[in-house]
N, C-alpha and C positions, 0 to 999 in steps of 0.2 A: 207550830202550829196544833191545835186539839187532837187527840188519837183519832175520831171520828172521821174528821175531814183527812188525816194521814192516809186512812183507810181507805176511805171514799176515793181520793185521786190514784191512790198506788192500784185499788181493785181495780178501778174502772180503764186504767191505763193498760193495765195488763191484758184483761178481757178485751179491749180493743186491737192489742197485738198478735192475741189468738184468733181472736174474729180474722185479722186480715192474712194470717196463715193460711184458715179456713177459706177464705175467700179465693186465695190466688189456688191452691189446691183443686180446689173444686171446678173453678173456671177453667182450669189446664185440661179437666177431664172431660169438657161440653164441645159437643160439638156432634155434627148430622152423625147418624149410626149407619155403616154400611155403605159407607161412601168415599171414595177412595180422595187421596189429595189431589187437584186442582182438576176438580170433577163436580158437575152441577150436584145442586142439592134438592132441586125439584119446585126452589121458589121461583114465580115467574110474575112482574107486573109490566104492567102497558103494553102485554104482547111480545115484546123482545127482552126486557130488561131481567136477567137472571141473575140469582145468587150464588157463587163458585163456594168452593168448600176451600179456602185458602188460611190455614191455621197462621196466627202472629209466630215471625220467629223465636227460637230459643231464647235467644239472648235478650228477648223482650222479657220473657218470664223470667229470665234470670234477673234483671235489672229489680223487680219486685222483690225477688230473693234477698239480691242485695241490701237492698232499701229497709227489709225490717231486720237482717241481722245487723244492720247497724244502728237501728233504731233501739234495739235491746240493747247494744256493746254501750251507745250513750248512754243510757239510761242507768247502767249499771254504772260507770266510769263518772258521770258528773248527775247532779241534784235533778230530780224528774219526777220520782215517785213520792209523791208525800212531801216529809219531812227526811227523808233520805238524802244524806251530804253527797252521797257519791263514793266509788272507792278511790279515787285522785285526792279528796278532799278540797276540792278547787270550790271559790264562791266569788262573787262580783266584787264583795269589800274586802276580802283578800290580794284579789288582782287588782284592786284600786289602792290597796296600802303599799302593795309591793312596787306599784308602777310609783307610787310617791316620793317611796324611798329611792327609788332608784335615780330618780328626778335628782332628790331633794342631796344625795352623793357627788352626783354629777354636775349641779348648779350652785348648791350652796357654798361653796368656797369661791363660786365666781361673785356672788352676791354680795358675801361677806368682805370679801376686798373692797369690793364699792362703797359698802356702807362703813367702813372704817374712815373712810374720807371725810373732810368740812364740809359740811352741808353746802356752802356758798361755791367751792371748789368742784363739787359733785354735780353741782346743776351746769355748769358749765363743761363737764364734759362728755365729750360723742359717746365714747361707749356707754359708758352709764345712762346716757340720753335715749340710745338705742334700746337700750333694755328699759327703760320708764316707758317707751313709746309702747314697746310689746305687751309690759305689764296695763298700761292705760288703754290699749286696743282689748285686752282679754274683761276688764271688772269696769270701764268707766265710759264708753263709748252707747251705752244703751241710754242712759241719761243726758249726758255731758255731747255726744255728739261725736263723728269721727275726728271733726275739726277742733272738737274742744269748745266749739262756740256757744253751746247751752242752748236751750228752749226757753218759751215762756215757763217759768215755775223753776228751772234749772240752770244756774250760775253760768253764766259764760268764764271760761278759766283763760281767756286770752287777753283779758284787759287787767287794769290796776286797780280794779275795784274788788277786796274782799270780805268778804260778810264777817267771818271771824276773825280775820289775820292772814299774815302771809310769812309768819315766822315758821323757823320749823318745828319748833313744839306745837306751833298752832294747825302747821299741815299735817303732820303723823299725829296729830289727837283725833283730826277729824276723819283720817283715814281707818283708824283703828278702832274708834269708839262711836263714829257716826253723829250726826248733829241733828238734833230737832228745833226748828225754827217757827214758832208762835204769834202769828198775829192776831188779836183776841177781835171779836167782833164789837166794832165801837157805836152801831147805829142808833141804839135806844140813848146812847148817852148824848148823842149830837144831836138829839131831838126833832127826827122828822128829816124830810127831803131837803129842805131851805138847808137846816145843817149839814146835810150831807155835801151840799152843792158848794157851798162855801169852804168845807173842808179841800173837799177836791180840787178847787181852784186855790187854796192856800196851799197847799203842797205842790202842784202843778207850778207855783212864782215861786217856788224856793229854788226850783231849778232853772227859772226862766222860760221855761212853758206858758205861762200865760203870765198877764203882768198883774200889777200888785195893786188890786182894786178896791175898794171900801168894802166889797161883798167877801174878799180873800181875806183881808186884815181883820175882818171880825171874827174869825175863826183863830185868829191867834193867840187868845187866851184861852179857847178849849185845846187848843194842839199843846200849849205850855201843860196845862192839866193834865191831859189825857194821854199824849203821845213821849213830853221830852223825856220821861222817865229812860227809855229805849232808843228814841232818836237823838238825844239830846235836844237843848233849847233851842238850837241853831239849825238844828235836821240833819247834822254830818254824821248819824248814827254811832252806834256802838258795838264793837267786837264782841264784846263779853257777852251780848245777847244775841248777837248774829244779827243786831238790828240794820238793815239797809241805808246809806248814805242817800239823804233825800235831796241833797242840793247838787247832785253831779246829773248825767245825761243817760245814767245806767241803771235800766229798771228791770226789774228780777222779773214782774209778771204784766209789765205794759207800762205806758205811761196815758194812755187814751184815759178820756173823761169817764168811760165803762169800766177799763180795767181797775181805776184807783177806787170807782166808787165799790165795785164786787169787793175789792179788798177790805173796805170800811164797812160794809152790810156785812158778807158774808165770814170777813177774816180768811186767813190764810193757815194751812199748815203743812212747811217744807219739812222733807225726811232726808237727810243723807245717811245710808248704812253704814253698819260696820264693817269692816274688811279687814279688821286685825288678825282673826282666826286663818283667814283666808291667805294672808300674805304673810305676816311673821312680821318681826323686828327690821330684819332687813331687805325686804323688799318693799316694805311701808316705805322705809327711808329711798329709796331708790324712785319711785313712783311719785313721793314728797317732792323730791327734788327736780322730777321732771315737770309734776305740775306748775312748780313754783317757774323752771327755766321759760315756760309757755309766754309767760306775761314779763318776761325778764330776758 
């Protein structure tokens, strides 16, 4: 924090506390003069509504004084006056790191024990899966849902369709480093609405959604030229690129005419964020085994 803002905040805070002390002191001395307690002060409204001299009890005043004293002690002990670190040296970063170290010392041996297991065995271990389920709830439910069935654009983790593969290496790489799946815009290369419609029909015919008619087959050469590099010539996809299998009934963005047309015209950009720094090696393996178990 620059020196100016340090002094601005510190001086403003101190002056405000001084003002509070003065206000409490001044207020305690106010009241009708020469009027005894429990007596009227001479103010009257509506004929019979009178103001009595009933001062607030002393304990009420003491509460204000205690509050001010607490505020002063707090600002001395903890950060609050500009860049002052506080006499106790507390910081939210320091507290976070201390809590993380305490959690690591408590749970890391448990994680290490499970992470040392064979991946297949780990995916079938009930205790490990309970840990994996907890990790999943913390890091994955926002996108893939609490039931792991995903949503449009977010893969269903309970089926047998894997964009990047389901080996231990593939799953841990996905969790550690994230993934970036790109479907390029193909509308210009398809030659207008008719070419786009034909490609939509052809892609649907690969999975049996639509019949393979003449219009659909007319798009086959274009598919081989533009799409086979990622999805393979037979449309079965390629885990190396994260390219979906187009011959099954599992659709990441939907199988309707509109959804496929949007994919062709606008392209798609799927991002799986990296979690390696958050999870570490042991928890990554446990979570990967749990995700693997969901479809097995």
